[in-house]
N, C-alpha and C positions, 0 to 999 in steps of 0.2 A: 627853663627847667632842665635839670641834668639829664634824666633818662626818659625819653619819650617812647622807647620801645614797648610795645604791648606784649604782655605775657599772660599766661593762664594762671589764676590763683586758685589754690585748693586748700580748704580747711580740713585738717586731719584731727580726728578724735580717736584716742587710743588709750590703752592701758599698759602699764609696765609692772611686771611681777618682780619683786625684789626680795632677796634672801638676806636677812641680817645674820652674818656669820658669827656674831658674838653670842646671840641668844637663840639662834635657830629659827626665828619666826619668819613667815612669809607675809609680805604686804603687797597689795595691789593699789596702784595710784592711777587715777584717770587724768589724762592730760590732753591739751589741744596744741596744735602747731600749724604753721603755714608752709605750703610748698608752692614754689613758682616753677612753671614749666613753659617751654616754647610751643608745645602742642597740647591740645585739649586732652587727649587720651594718655593714660599712664601706662608705661611699660614696666617690666620687672625691675629695671634700675631705678625708676621713679618710686616704686613701692619700697625698695631698700632705702632710698633717700628719706621717704616719709618716716620709716622706722628710726632713722638717724636723727631726724628732727625731734621726734618724741624723746629720744635719749638725751639730746642736747637740752631740751626744756627741763627734763628731770635733773640733770647735773646742774643747770643754772639755778633751779629752785633750791637744791641742796646747798649751793654756795651762798645763796641769799639768806638761808636759815640754817647755818651749820650746827647750832645747838639742838635742832630738832631732827637732824639727819643721823642715821647710823654711821659709826666710824668705819666699820668693816662690812661692806655689802657687796653683793653680786647681783647683776641684772640677770634674771633667769629667762625672761621672755618679754618680747614687745609685741603687743597685739593691736592691730589696726581695727578699730570698731566701725569707723565710717570715714569716707573721704567725700567731701562735698565740693563740687566745682562752683566757684563763686563768680567767675566771669573772666573775660579777656579785656585787660585794661593796662594802662601805664601805672607805674608806682604812684605818680601824683594822683591819678584817679582813685586808686585803691586807698590811699592815705588821706583822702579828702574828708574833712569833718564838717558837718552842717554849720553854716555861719561863715563859710569861705576860708577857714583856716586849714593849713596843710601841716600834717605831722612830719617833722623833720627826722631823718634817720641819723643816728649818731653811733659812735663806738667802732671798735675794730673787730667785732665778732664776724667771722667769715660766714656765719649762718644767718645774718641779719643783724638787727640791733637788739637791745635789751628787752624791748617790748614785743617784737615780732620775730619768731624763729623760722628760718627758712634755709634751704640749701640752694646755692646757685647751680646752674646747669654746667 
């Protein structure tokens, strides 16, 4: 296995407030993301990373569905609703699927792969 280093995994639930600059409407989207840290406790920098994770999920969702996304928008606010510590484990342990299969990571995204959003330390 490539990476046997144990890290702390945190599930982030949050909301993004978006202003559509074409029609003036405000929308709130609820999103989830993953944050990996070397220590269990989160500091101010980690909270900032958690907000960035949610923004990356938002942007990737818009890229995946461009016809449903506003053309001109501005992110007004990113609110973290909850952060749940999932445990201290390796990537292989985290990605283990019942039945003995391992979910492989792919892609060049610096925040993780297309299915899991995270920021490296």
